[in-house]
C-alpha positions in Angstrom: 15.6 -6.4 -60.7 14.2 -4.0 -58.0 13.6 -5.3 -54.5 13.4 -3.8 -51.1 16.3 -3.9 -48.7 17.6 -1.7 -45.9 20.5 0.5 -46.7 23.9 -1.1 -46.6 26.4 0.4 -44.1 23.7 2.6 -42.5 25.5 4.5 -39.8 22.4 4.7 -37.6 21.7 2.4 -34.7 18.1 1.4 -35.0 16.2 -0.8 -32.6 15.1 -4.1 -34.1 11.5 -3.3 -33.7 11.8 0.1 -35.4 13.0 -0.7 -38.9 10.8 0.6 -41.8 11.2 2.5 -45.0 12.9 -0.1 -47.2 14.9 1.1 -50.2 15.7 -0.2 -53.6 19.0 -1.9 -54.7 20.0 -3.9 -57.7 21.8 -7.2 -57.9 24.1 -8.5 -60.7 23.7 -11.9 -62.3 25.7 -14.8 -60.8 25.4 -18.6 -61.1 23.5 -19.5 -57.9 24.8 -23.0 -57.5 28.4 -21.9 -56.8 28.6 -21.0 -53.1 31.7 -18.8 -53.7 29.8 -16.7 -56.3 26.8 -16.3 -54.0 29.0 -15.5 -50.9 30.9 -12.8 -52.8 27.8 -11.0 -53.9 26.1 -11.6 -50.6 28.9 -9.8 -48.7 28.6 -6.9 -51.1 24.9 -6.4 -51.0 23.5 -7.5 -47.7 22.5 -4.5 -45.6 25.0 -4.1 -42.9 24.5 -1.7 -40.0 24.7 -1.2 -36.3 21.8 -2.5 -34.3 20.8 -2.7 -30.6 19.5 -6.0 -29.3 18.8 -6.6 -25.7 20.4 -3.2 -24.8 23.7 -4.2 -26.4 25.0 -2.5 -29.5 26.3 -4.8 -32.3 28.2 -3.2 -35.1 28.6 -4.4 -38.7 25.8 -6.9 -38.5 22.7 -7.8 -40.6 19.2 -9.1 -39.8 18.1 -12.7 -40.6 15.2 -11.5 -42.7 17.5 -9.2 -44.8 19.9 -12.1 -45.4 17.1 -14.2 -46.8 15.8 -11.3 -48.9 19.2 -10.7 -50.3 19.7 -14.4 -51.1 16.3 -14.4 -52.9 17.5 -11.6 -55.1 20.8 -13.4 -55.8 19.3 -16.7 -56.9 16.3 -15.1 -58.6 13.5 -16.9 -56.7 10.5 -16.0 -54.7 10.9 -19.0 -52.4 12.1 -17.8 -49.0 12.6 -21.4 -47.8 15.1 -22.1 -50.6 17.0 -18.9 -49.8 17.0 -19.9 -46.2 18.5 -23.3 -47.0 21.2 -21.7 -49.1 22.0 -19.3 -46.3 22.4 -22.1 -43.9 24.8 -23.8 -46.3 26.9 -20.7 -46.2 26.7 -20.5 -42.4 27.8 -24.1 -42.1 31.2 -23.1 -43.6 31.6 -20.4 -40.9 30.8 -17.6 -43.4 28.6 -15.8 -40.8 27.2 -16.5 -37.4 24.5 -15.4 -35.0 25.8 -12.6 -32.7 25.3 -14.9 -29.7 26.6 -18.0 -31.5 23.4 -19.9 -30.4 21.6 -20.9 -33.6 21.7 -21.1 -37.4 20.3 -18.6 -39.9 16.6 -17.7 -39.2 14.2 -15.8 -41.4 13.5 -13.3 -38.6 14.1 -9.5 -38.4 14.9 -9.8 -34.7 17.9 -12.1 -35.2 21.3 -10.5 -35.9 24.3 -12.0 -37.7 27.9 -11.0 -38.3 30.4 -12.2 -40.8 33.0 -14.4 -39.2 36.3 -12.8 -38.3 38.1 -15.1 -40.8 36.0 -13.4 -43.5 35.5 -9.8 -42.4 38.7 -8.9 -40.6 41.1 -11.7 -40.6 41.8 -12.2 -44.3 45.5 -11.7 -43.7 47.1 -15.1 -42.7 47.2 -16.2 -39.1 50.8 -15.4 -38.5 50.3 -12.0 -39.8 47.3 -11.3 -37.6 49.2 -12.4 -34.5 52.0 -10.0 -35.5 49.5 -7.2 -35.9 48.3 -7.8 -32.4 51.8 -8.1 -31.0 52.9 -4.9 -32.7 50.0 -3.1 -31.1 51.2 -4.2 -27.6 54.9 -3.4 -28.1 54.8 0.4 -27.7 58.4 0.6 -26.4 60.0 0.0 -29.8 61.4 3.0 -31.7 59.7 4.1 -34.9 62.3 2.6 -37.2 62.0 -0.9 -35.6 58.2 -0.7 -35.7 58.3 0.4 -39.4 60.6 -2.5 -40.2 58.3 -5.0 -38.5 55.3 -3.5 -40.3 57.0 -3.9 -43.7 57.8 -7.5 -42.9 54.1 -8.2 -41.9 52.9 -6.6 -45.1 55.4 -8.5 -47.2 54.2 -11.8 -45.7 50.6 -10.9 -46.5 51.4 -10.0 -50.1 52.9 -13.4 -50.7 49.8 -15.2 -49.4 46.7 -15.9 -51.5 44.0 -17.5 -49.4 40.4 -18.2 -50.1 38.2 -16.4 -47.6 34.7 -17.3 -48.9 32.8 -20.6 -48.8 33.3 -23.1 -51.6 31.1 -25.8 -53.0 28.2 -26.6 -55.2 24.6 -26.4 -54.0 23.1 -29.1 -56.1 19.5 -27.9 -55.7 20.3 -24.8 -57.8 22.4 -26.4 -60.5 21.2 -26.1 -64.1 19.8 -29.1 -65.8 22.3 -31.3 -67.7 19.9 -31.9 -70.6 20.6 -29.7 -73.7 16.9 -29.8 -74.6 15.8 -28.5 -71.2 14.3 -24.9 -71.4 12.3 -22.7 -69.2 9.1 -23.1 -71.1 9.2 -26.9 -71.6 9.0 -29.6 -68.9 12.3 -31.5 -68.7 12.2 -35.3 -69.1 14.5 -35.7 -66.1 12.7 -36.1 -62.9 15.6 -34.6 -61.0 15.5 -31.4 -63.1 15.4 -28.3 -60.7 12.6 -26.8 -62.8 10.2 -29.6 -62.2 7.4 -29.3 -59.6 8.6 -32.5 -57.9 11.9 -30.8 -57.1 10.0 -27.9 -55.6 8.1 -30.3 -53.4 11.4 -31.9 -52.4 12.7 -28.5 -51.4 9.7 -27.8 -49.2 10.1 -31.2 -47.6 13.8 -30.6 -46.9 12.9 -27.2 -45.4 10.3 -28.7 -43.1 12.6 -31.5 -42.1 15.4 -29.2 -41.3 13.2 -26.9 -39.2 11.8 -30.0 -37.4 15.3 -31.3 -36.8 16.5 -28.0 -35.4 13.6 -27.8 -33.1 14.2 -31.3 -31.8 17.9 -30.5 -31.3 17.2 -27.3 -29.4 14.7 -29.2 -27.1 17.1 -32.0 -26.4 20.1 -29.7 -25.9 18.2 -27.7 -23.3 17.1 -30.9 -21.5 13.5 -29.8 -21.9 14.1 -26.8 -19.5 12.0 -24.7 -21.8 8.9 -26.6 -20.6 9.5 -25.6 -17.0 7.3 -22.8 -15.8 6.3 -21.5 -12.4 2.7 -22.6 -13.0 3.8 -26.1 -13.8 6.3 -26.5 -11.0 4.2 -25.1 -8.2 1.1 -26.9 -6.8 -2.3 -26.1 -8.2 -3.4 -24.6 -4.8 -0.6 -22.0 -4.9 -1.2 -21.2 -8.6 -4.9 -20.8 -8.1 -4.4 -18.6 -5.0 -3.0 -15.7 -7.0 -4.5 -13.4 -9.6 -3.6 -13.6 -13.3 -1.4 -10.5 -13.1 0.5 -12.0 -10.1 0.9 -15.3 -11.9 2.4 -13.6 -14.9 4.7 -11.7 -12.5 5.8 -15.0 -10.9 6.4 -16.5 -14.3 8.9 -13.8 -15.2 10.7 -14.0 -11.8 10.9 -17.8 -12.2 12.4 -17.3 -15.7 14.9 -14.9 -14.3 16.1 -17.3 -11.6 16.1 -20.3 -14.0 18.1 -18.5 -16.7 20.5 -17.1 -14.0 21.2 -20.7 -12.9 21.9 -21.7 -16.5 24.1 -18.7 -16.9 26.2 -19.5 -13.8 26.6 -23.0 -15.0 27.9 -21.8 -18.3 30.4 -19.5 -16.5 31.6 -22.5 -14.5 31.8 -24.6 -17.8 34.1 -21.9 -19.3 36.5 -22.1 -16.4 36.5 -25.9 -16.1 36.4 -27.0 -19.8 38.4 -24.2 -21.4 40.5 -22.2 -18.9 41.8 -25.0 -16.8 42.6 -27.4 -19.7 44.4 -24.6 -21.5 46.4 -23.7 -18.4 47.5 -27.3 -17.5 48.1 -28.7 -21.0 50.6 -28.1 -23.9 48.0 -26.8 -26.3 49.5 -23.3 -26.0 53.1 -22.3 -25.7 54.1 -22.1 -22.1 55.5 -18.5 -22.3 52.3 -17.2 -23.9 49.8 -19.4 -22.0 48.8 -17.1 -19.1 48.9 -14.1 -21.4 46.5 -15.7 -23.8 44.1 -16.9 -21.0 44.0 -13.5 -19.4 43.3 -11.7 -22.7 40.8 -14.3 -24.1 38.8 -14.9 -21.0 39.4 -11.5 -19.3 37.7 -11.4 -15.9 35.3 -14.3 -16.2 36.3 -15.8 -12.8 35.3 -12.4 -11.2 32.0 -12.4 -13.0 31.4 -16.0 -11.9 31.9 -15.0 -8.3 29.5 -12.1 -8.6 26.8 -14.0 -10.3 27.2 -17.1 -8.2 26.5 -15.0 -5.1 23.6 -13.3 -6.9 22.0 -16.6 -7.9 22.5 -18.0 -4.4 20.5 -15.2 -2.9 17.8 -15.6 -5.5 17.6 -19.3 -4.9 17.3 -18.9 -1.2 14.5 -16.4 -1.6 12.8 -18.9 -4.0 13.0 -21.7 -1.4 11.6 -19.6 1.4 8.8 -18.0 -0.6 6.9 -20.0 -3.2 5.2 -16.7 -4.1 8.2 -14.3 -4.2 7.1 -10.9 -3.0 10.2 -9.0 -4.0 13.6 -9.4 -5.6 14.6 -5.7 -6.0 16.5 -5.7 -2.6 18.7 -8.6 -3.9 19.5 -6.7 -7.1 20.4 -3.6 -5.1 22.6 -5.6 -2.8 24.6 -7.1 -5.7 24.3 -4.4 -8.4 27.5 -2.5 -7.3 29.5 -5.6 -8.2 28.1 -5.6 -11.7 30.7 -2.9 -12.7 33.0 -5.8 -13.6 30.8 -6.3 -16.8 32.2 -3.0 -18.1 35.7 -4.3 -18.3 34.6 -7.5 -19.9 32.3 -5.8 -22.4 34.9 -3.8 -24.1 37.8 -6.2 -23.7 35.8 -9.0 -25.3 36.5 -7.3 -28.7 40.2 -8.1 -28.3 39.5 -11.5 -26.6 37.4 -12.7 -29.6 40.2 -11.4 -31.9 43.0 -13.4 -30.4 40.9 -16.6 -30.1 40.3 -16.4 -33.9 44.0 -15.7 -34.7 45.1 -18.6 -32.4 42.6 -20.9 -34.2 44.2 -20.0 -37.6 47.8 -20.4 -36.6 47.5 -23.3 -34.1 46.0 -26.5 -35.4 46.2 -28.1 -31.9 44.1 -25.3 -30.4 41.6 -25.6 -33.3 41.2 -29.3 -32.6 40.9 -28.6 -28.9 37.9 -26.3 -29.5 36.2 -28.9 -31.7 36.6 -31.5 -29.0 35.1 -29.0 -26.5 32.1 -28.5 -28.7 31.4 -32.2 -28.6 31.3 -32.2 -24.8 27.8 -33.0 -23.6 27.7 -29.9 -21.4 28.7 -27.7 -24.4 25.5 -28.5 -26.3 27.4 -28.4 -29.6 28.0 -24.6 -29.1 31.3 -23.0 -30.1 33.5 -21.1 -27.6 32.4 -17.8 -29.1 28.9 -18.6 -27.8 30.1 -18.9 -24.2 32.4 -15.9 -24.5 29.4 -13.8 -25.5 27.2 -14.9 -22.6 28.3 -12.2 -20.1 27.4 -9.3 -22.5 24.1 -10.9 -23.6 23.2 -11.6 -20.0 23.8 -8.1 -18.7 21.6 -6.9 -21.6 18.8 -9.2 -20.7 18.4 -8.0 -17.1 16.6 -4.7 -18.0 14.1 -6.6 -20.3 13.3 -9.1 -17.6 13.0 -6.4 -14.9 10.7 -4.2 -17.1 8.5 -7.3 -17.6 8.3 -7.7 -13.8 7.6 -4.0 -13.3 4.6 -4.1 -15.6 3.0 -6.6 -13.3 4.2 -5.1 -10.0 1.8 -2.7 -8.1 3.2 0.7 -7.1 2.5 -0.1 -3.5 5.0 -3.0 -3.6 8.5 -2.0 -2.3 9.8 -3.8 -5.4 8.4 -1.1 -7.7 10.8 1.5 -6.4 13.8 -0.8 -6.0 13.5 -2.2 -9.6 13.2 1.2 -11.1 16.4 2.2 -9.4 18.0 -1.1 -10.6 17.0 -0.4 -14.2 18.7 3.1 -14.0 21.9 1.6 -12.8 21.9 -1.2 -15.3 21.3 1.2 -18.2 24.2 3.3 -17.0 26.4 0.2 -17.0 25.2 -0.8 -20.5 25.9 2.7 -21.9 29.4 2.5 -20.6 29.8 -1.0 -22.1 28.5 0.2 -25.5 30.7 3.3 -25.5 33.9 1.6 -24.5 33.2 -1.4 -26.8 32.8 1.0 -29.7 36.1 2.6 -28.9 37.8 -0.8 -28.6 36.3 -2.0 -31.9 37.4 1.2 -33.6 41.0 0.9 -32.2 41.2 -2.7 -33.3 40.0 -1.9 -36.8 42.3 1.0 -37.1 45.3 -1.1 -36.0 44.4 -3.7 -38.7 44.0 -1.1 -41.4 47.3 0.4 -40.4 48.9 -2.7 -41.9 46.2 -3.6 -44.5 46.4 -0.3 -46.3 49.4 -0.4 -48.6 50.6 1.9 -51.3 52.2 1.6 -54.7 55.9 1.3 -55.0 57.5 4.7 -54.4 54.4 6.2 -52.7 53.7 6.6 -49.1 51.4 8.7 -47.0 51.3 9.0 -43.2 47.6 8.3 -42.5 48.2 8.7 -38.7 45.7 5.8 -38.1 47.2 5.1 -34.6 46.7 8.6 -33.3 44.6 8.5 -30.0 41.8 10.6 -31.4 41.5 8.7 -34.7 38.1 7.2 -35.7 36.8 5.2 -38.6 33.5 6.8 -39.4 32.3 4.6 -42.3 33.4 2.1 -44.8 31.9 0.5 -47.9 32.3 -0.3 -51.6 31.5 1.8 -54.7 31.8 1.2 -58.4 33.9 3.4 -60.7 34.9 3.3 -64.3 38.6 3.7 -65.0 40.0 3.8 -68.6 36.8 2.2 -69.9 36.7 -0.7 -67.4 34.4 -1.0 -64.4 36.1 -1.7 -61.1 35.2 -1.7 -57.5 36.7 0.7 -54.9 36.5 0.2 -51.2 36.2 3.5 -49.4 37.2 4.4 -45.8 36.0 7.5 -44.2 38.2 8.4 -41.2 37.6 11.4 -39.0 40.3 13.4 -40.9 40.4 12.1 -44.4 38.8 9.9 -47.1 40.8 6.9 -48.5 39.9 5.2 -51.8 41.4 1.7 -52.2 41.2 -1.6 -54.1 40.5 -4.7 -52.1 43.0 -7.6 -52.7 42.4 -11.3 -52.2 45.2 -11.5 -49.6 43.3 -9.2 -47.3 45.2 -6.0 -48.1 43.8 -2.7 -49.5 45.9 -1.0 -52.1 45.4 2.8 -51.8 44.0 4.3 -55.1 45.2 7.8 -55.7 46.3 10.0 -52.8 44.3 10.1 -49.6 41.9 13.1 -49.5 41.9 15.4 -46.4 38.3 16.3 -45.6 39.0 20.0 -45.7 39.9 19.8 -49.4 36.9 17.6 -50.3 33.8 19.0 -51.9 30.7 17.0 -52.8 29.0 17.9 -56.0 25.3 17.3 -55.2 24.1 17.6 -58.8 22.4 14.3 -59.6 23.3 12.6 -62.9 20.1 11.8 -64.7 19.3 10.2 -68.0 22.1 9.0 -70.3 25.5 9.9 -68.7 28.3 11.2 -70.9 31.9 10.6 -69.9 33.4 12.9 -67.3 37.1 13.3 -67.1 39.1 14.9 -64.3 42.5 16.5 -64.9 44.8 17.4 -62.1 45.6 21.1 -62.0 49.3 20.2 -61.4 49.6 17.2 -63.7 47.7 17.2 -67.0 48.7 13.7 -67.8 46.7 12.1 -65.0 44.6 9.1 -65.9 41.0 9.9 -66.7 38.0 8.6 -64.8 34.9 8.6 -66.8 31.3 7.9 -65.7 29.5 4.6 -66.3 27.4 3.9 -69.3 23.7 4.6 -69.2 21.5 2.1 -67.4 20.1 -0.8 -69.4 17.5 -3.3 -68.3 17.5 -7.0 -68.9 14.2 -8.9 -69.4 14.2 -11.8 -66.9 11.5 -13.0 -64.5 12.2 -9.7 -62.7 13.4 -6.4 -64.1 17.1 -5.8 -63.4 18.9 -2.6 -63.9 22.5 -1.6 -64.0 24.2 -1.5 -60.6 25.9 1.9 -61.2 22.9 4.2 -60.8 23.5 6.4 -57.8 26.4 8.8 -58.4 28.4 10.4 -55.6 30.6 13.1 -57.2 33.7 14.0 -55.1 35.9 16.9 -56.0 39.3 17.1 -54.4 41.1 20.5 -54.3 44.8 20.9 -54.4 47.9 19.5 -56.1 46.5 15.9 -56.3 43.0 17.1 -56.9 40.4 16.1 -59.4 36.9 14.7 -59.7 35.9 11.2 -58.8 32.4 9.9 -59.8 31.6 7.0 -57.5 28.4 4.9 -57.8 26.7 3.7 -54.7 24.6 0.5 -54.5 21.4 2.4 -53.6 20.0 5.9 -53.1 20.0 5.4 -49.3 23.6 4.3 -49.4 24.6 7.4 -51.4 22.7 9.7 -49.0 24.2 8.1 -46.0 27.7 8.6 -47.4 27.0 12.2 -48.4 25.6 13.0 -44.9 28.5 11.3 -43.1 31.1 13.1 -45.2 29.5 16.5 -44.8 28.9 16.0 -41.1 32.5 15.0 -40.4 33.9 17.7 -42.6 31.9 20.3 -40.6 33.3 18.7 -37.3 36.9 18.9 -38.6 36.5 22.6 -39.7 35.0 23.6 -36.4 37.7 21.6 -34.4 40.6 23.1 -36.3 39.3 26.7 -36.6 42.0 29.2 -35.7 41.4 31.9 -38.3 38.2 33.1 -40.0 37.6 34.9 -43.3 35.8 38.1 -42.7 33.9 39.9 -45.5 34.3 43.6 -45.7 31.3 44.0 -47.9 30.9 44.9 -51.6 31.6 48.1 -53.4 30.1 49.4 -56.7 33.5 51.0 -57.5 35.0 47.7 -58.5 33.5 46.1 -61.6 34.8 43.9 -64.4 36.3 46.9 -66.1 37.8 48.3 -62.9 39.2 45.3 -61.1 40.7 45.6 -57.6 44.3 44.6 -58.1 46.2 45.4 -54.9 45.5 46.6 -51.3 47.2 48.3 -48.4 45.9 48.6 -44.8 46.4 52.2 -43.5 45.2 53.0 -40.0 41.6 52.0 -39.9 41.2 52.3 -43.7 41.9 50.1 -46.6 43.7 51.5 -49.7 42.9 49.6 -52.9 44.6 50.0 -56.3 42.5 49.2 -59.3 42.6 49.4 -63.1 41.8 53.1 -63.2 42.9 54.6 -59.9 43.5 54.5 -56.1 40.6 54.2 -53.7 40.3 54.5 -49.9 37.6 53.3 -47.6 36.9 51.9 -44.1 38.6 48.5 -43.5 35.5 47.1 -41.8 33.4 47.6 -44.8 31.1 50.1 -43.0 31.4 52.8 -45.6 32.0 53.4 -49.3 35.3 53.6 -51.1 36.3 56.9 -52.6 38.7 57.6 -55.4 41.7 59.6 -54.4 44.1 59.3 -57.3 43.7 58.6 -61.0 46.4 56.3 -62.3 46.1 53.4 -64.8 46.5 49.8 -63.7 47.9 50.1 -60.1 49.6 46.7 -59.5 51.4 47.3 -56.2 51.2 49.6 -53.2 53.5 49.8 -50.2 54.3 52.4 -47.5 57.6 53.7 -46.3 58.7 53.1 -42.7 57.8 56.5 -41.2 54.3 56.5 -42.8 55.0 59.8 -44.5 55.2 58.5 -48.0 53.8 55.5 -50.0 55.0 53.9 -53.2 52.8 52.9 -56.2 53.6 50.7 -59.2 51.3 52.0 -61.9 51.5 50.8 -65.5 55.1 49.5 -64.9 56.2 52.9 -63.4 57.1 53.5 -59.8 55.8 56.7 -58.1 56.2 58.1 -54.6 53.4 60.1 -52.9 52.9 61.7 -49.5 50.4 59.9 -47.2 48.6 63.2 -46.8 46.9 62.2 -50.1 44.9 59.6 -48.1 43.1 62.5 -46.3 42.1 64.3 -49.5 39.7 63.5 -52.3 40.3 63.3 -56.0 44.0 64.0 -55.5 44.5 67.8 -55.2 47.1 69.6 -57.3 49.4 70.2 -54.4 49.6 66.5 -53.6 50.0 65.5 -57.2 52.8 68.0 -57.7 54.6 66.5 -54.8 54.8 63.1 -56.5 58.2 61.6 -57.5 58.6 59.2 -60.4 61.4 56.8 -59.6 61.7 54.7 -62.7 59.8 53.1 -65.5 59.4 49.6 -67.1 59.4 47.9 -63.7 58.0 44.4 -62.9 57.8 44.9 -59.1 59.4 46.7 -56.2 60.2 45.8 -52.6 60.9 48.1 -49.6 63.2 47.0 -46.7 66.1 47.6 -44.4 69.7 46.6 -45.4 73.1 47.9 -44.2 71.2 50.3 -41.9 69.5 51.9 -44.9 65.9 52.0 -46.0 65.9 50.8 -49.6 63.4 50.7 -52.4 64.4 47.9 -54.9 62.9 48.3 -58.3 63.1 45.2 -60.4 62.9 44.8 -64.1 62.7 41.0 -64.6 62.7 38.7 -67.6 63.1 35.0 -68.0 66.9 35.2 -68.6 68.0 38.4 -66.9 67.0 41.0 -64.3 68.0 44.7 -63.6 67.7 45.9 -60.0 67.8 49.6 -59.2 68.0 50.5 -55.5 67.0 53.9 -54.0 67.9 55.0 -50.5 65.2 56.7 -48.5 66.2 59.1 -45.7 64.1 58.2 -42.7 62.2 61.0 -41.0 63.8 60.0 -37.6 67.4 60.5 -38.7 69.8 61.7 -36.1 71.5 64.2 -38.5 69.7 67.3 -37.4 71.3 69.5 -40.0 70.2 67.2 -42.8 66.7 67.0 -41.4 66.5 70.8 -41.3 67.3 70.9 -45.0 64.6 68.3 -45.6 62.0 70.1 -43.6 60.1 70.8 -46.7 58.9 67.2 -46.6 59.5 66.8 -50.3 59.9 63.2 -51.5 62.3 64.3 -54.2 64.8 65.3 -51.5 64.3 62.1 -49.4 65.1 59.6 -52.2 68.3 59.1 -54.1 69.7 56.3 -56.3 71.9 54.0 -54.2 73.1 51.3 -56.6 72.1 49.6 -59.8 73.1 46.1 -60.9 72.3 43.3 -63.2 71.9 39.5 -62.7 71.7 36.8 -65.3 68.5 35.1 -63.9 64.9 35.8 -63.4 64.0 37.6 -60.2 60.6 36.8 -58.6 60.9 38.3 -55.1 63.4 40.0 -52.8 64.2 39.4 -49.1 66.4 41.8 -47.1 69.1 40.5 -44.8 71.3 42.5 -42.5 74.0 43.3 -45.0 72.8 41.5 -48.2 69.7 40.9 -50.2 68.3 37.5 -51.2 66.4 37.1 -54.5 64.4 34.1 -55.7 65.5 33.1 -59.1 64.1 30.6 -61.6 65.6 27.6 -59.8 67.1 28.6 -56.5 67.7 31.5 -54.1 70.7 33.8 -54.6 72.4 36.2 -52.2 73.9 39.5 -53.4 76.3 41.6 -51.3 75.3 45.2 -51.8 78.8 46.5 -51.0 80.7 44.6 -53.7 77.7 43.2 -55.7 79.1 39.6 -55.5 76.5 36.9 -56.0 76.4 33.4 -54.6 73.8 30.6 -54.0 72.0 30.7 -50.7 71.9 26.9 -50.4 75.1 24.9 -49.8 74.6 22.2 -52.3 77.6 20.2 -50.9 75.1 19.2 -48.2 73.9 15.7 -49.3 70.4 16.4 -48.0 69.8 18.7 -51.0 70.4 15.9 -53.5 66.6 15.4 -54.1 66.4 18.9 -55.5 68.8 18.0 -58.3 66.4 15.4 -59.7 65.1 16.2 -63.2 61.5 15.1 -62.4 61.2 17.6 -59.6 60.4 21.1 -60.7 61.3 23.6 -57.9 60.5 27.2 -58.2 61.7 29.4 -55.3 59.0 31.9 -54.1 59.6 33.2 -50.5 62.1 33.2 -47.7 61.3 34.0 -44.0 63.6 34.3 -41.0 62.1 32.1 -38.2 63.1 30.6 -34.9 66.7 30.3 -33.7 68.2 32.1 -36.7 66.8 29.6 -39.1 65.4 30.5 -42.5 62.3 29.0 -44.0 62.6 28.6 -47.8 59.2 28.2 -49.6 59.3 26.6 -53.0 56.4 25.9 -55.3 56.3 22.2 -54.3 57.7 22.2 -50.8 59.4 24.2 -48.0 62.4 23.5 -45.8 64.6 25.0 -43.2 68.3 26.1 -43.5 70.8 27.7 -41.2 72.9 30.8 -41.6 75.5 28.8 -43.6 73.0 27.6 -46.1 72.9 24.0 -44.9 69.7 22.0 -43.9 68.4 22.8 -40.5 65.7 20.6 -38.9 66.3 17.9 -41.6 63.4 15.8 -40.4 61.0 18.7 -41.1 60.0 19.3 -44.7 56.6 20.6 -45.9 54.9 19.3 -49.0 52.1 21.5 -50.0 48.6 20.1 -50.4 47.8 22.7 -53.0 49.7 24.8 -55.5 50.4 28.0 -53.5 51.8 31.1 -55.1 51.9 33.4 -52.0 53.2 32.8 -48.5 53.2 34.8 -45.3 53.8 34.2 -41.6 51.5 35.3 -38.7 52.6 34.4 -35.2 53.6 30.8 -35.1 51.7 29.9 -38.3 52.7 29.7 -42.0 50.1 30.7 -44.5 50.1 29.3 -48.1 47.6 30.8 -50.5 46.3 29.1 -53.6 43.1 30.0 -55.5 40.9 27.3 -53.9 42.0 27.2 -50.3 44.4 28.6 -47.6 46.7 26.1 -46.1 47.8 27.0 -42.5 50.7 25.1 -40.9 52.4 25.2 -37.6 56.0 26.5 -37.8 57.0 24.2 -34.9 55.5 20.9 -36.2 55.0 21.7 -39.9 51.7 19.9 -39.7 48.5 21.3 -41.2 46.5 23.0 -38.5 43.7 24.5 -40.6 42.5 24.6 -44.2 40.1 27.4 -45.2 38.2 26.6 -48.4 37.9 29.6 -50.8 36.9 30.1 -54.4 39.1 32.0 -57.0 41.2 33.5 -54.2 43.4 36.4 -55.5 46.3 38.0 -53.8 46.0 41.8 -53.5 
């Protein structure tokens, strides 16, 4: 069935009068008489967004008209009155409430409603919620104690199974008990819901309920709504003013009258709630003052400010039947209205602790019910009174603007009131900004405990970091192993988390959290019949498959219904835990809002963490499919590139063309000797040495080619470095079971032996290089690192150290250190790749899965620092204080000090040269 509704979880903040462009969603079939069924679907499909009402921003709320429209779709009816009655039945069980707690559900686009805290945020039991709040306040505890308390809180939540939705049977929507009753035939039972008489009864109930509510509102307000300036003043005074002035006086009269009611409510809060709680045993004595100060914040201060404000207005009203100005009174008191800022954002926490205290303290809950029965309370809950300050400060600009419309510019009030509006809007902006931060912090603190992981899995989401933000949340459908399930998705400012919502209020994280830098949105829309799509991790081929949902099918009812899963959002995660997730949004607008939010936040993260940039040096026609660029070497301002059929040189900035300087097949490696006089090439498994003078000539002249020296053949790779005070070229022939290493000594051009240098003045590489040592190891050799007196090689499983003087071999790691026990596990495949000498004589060992620090004795250094790669890197390097890990799809940059990721640069088919 297709009907129009606003997008769920819309991140925009529309004004109530500015809502157009409805969208289409689809609703599944449920039995409408069961309130629990209706409530569950209603929570999922009612359009929730942030709205601004009376200059106050309300988050995660929905409009009254949208609620009625959604209920219409759920129960398959065109009768809005029936849907309204059903919504009020849900509201009577505290399922949702008006944002000001003043009235029941109304079919009105200008009325806003929120799900009750017990439903939306407080699904975890009362004791747990109190613990969450207490943990947030106790910042002096060490991390271990805090983690233990958190685990205890989560364990208590897991053991509880509570019902958080309304329960009951709505008899007007039950099916007929007669087996012969059908849609096309009139039922014999006069009480059958299908009969016309029942429809008349529904209309009668709706009219009766509306009349009863109207009577209740009138009686509760003591008929104050009937008091107007024109009815209170004498006819002579009313007739003496123009129509414009009369309307102006009516608004001023409403301002003063409602200010009086507001001050009376502030006084009621102090007398009925605060004083009774302070001088009774409803709350525990040690927590009493703390609770009152956190729940009621600075209401006594606000009462003082507004009592003085009302006193001045009342005096002016007594002196002047026709009030000439009130702007001067506003300006005299407006500086004290700053106290509303503190109340505006702290009310988020105040409302939270009131709800938690209700859930865990039956005496407090009974006390609140008794207060609602008090004649002065007008049957309004405590939340209604706690919301009065924020709603009141938001009403002032609306009333003042109404006065300004009817105030001539010659009146001094015109200038004063314009100044007042500017100050009030500044205060309201601060309230909305700080309230948004407070709401975000409270939600993050709750999610820090509600998000749990499978046994043996844990990821530090850093939800309590000061800069952390929750950008968006909502539900998607996904098909896993042939079964459709619902995922609840959280978009934070740094990562995306997929989870499954549990009945006890917890969210079990599904798969690994996705850093935004490694997330790609596939914008290709899936149309027509969808075939199964399977993702396979690049690191783990046995990962569970996630396939798309079956093609949409329609059902012939009174309205046309379509399959819910219609709007795909395809997410691709790069890296070790990567893969493809096909999520299905509830509507096209919901999908677009999620896509825009993810891309916007991803751009923000990339800009915020930008340290390095990738610079293109242009393209060259020299390198094609048959002549691939294989390796590269920076030389002065040029770039030397080895390819399939030769050696090329060109400007490093890409401003010119590359020219061929040497014809050799398949050049896999280039490096230069320390004095920049000679360079070494690995070509077709043979190692050659050439003079760098070749870089200044074209096509390799005969003199330069004759000066070449072929060191050895059948070589896998070579490495140049300094060891034992000698410059060595290590040529490695490696296989899976054994490796042969031949080392050649190079006589540096700056040698202090003048006689030797005189003999070598011919600058011939053949005289500069001689075989130093040749040895054999029974292991694969992947790379070589030069130490002061030894060389370190990366084998198939670990690093080994070889003494070049006596050729003795030993493990680099001291496996007697118990901190290396995890490396002995059979399920962990560790392949050593690189080693770097870093701060304080530590060494950083880079493995295929992780990296760690060791000291000179081979034992763990900085044991609390270990790096687990996001991707599957094959090449590592260090630049400054940063470690670079290169994999084909992105570059992972980490700080050597903190080991945290500082930047991720997305790439595509990145290749090491």
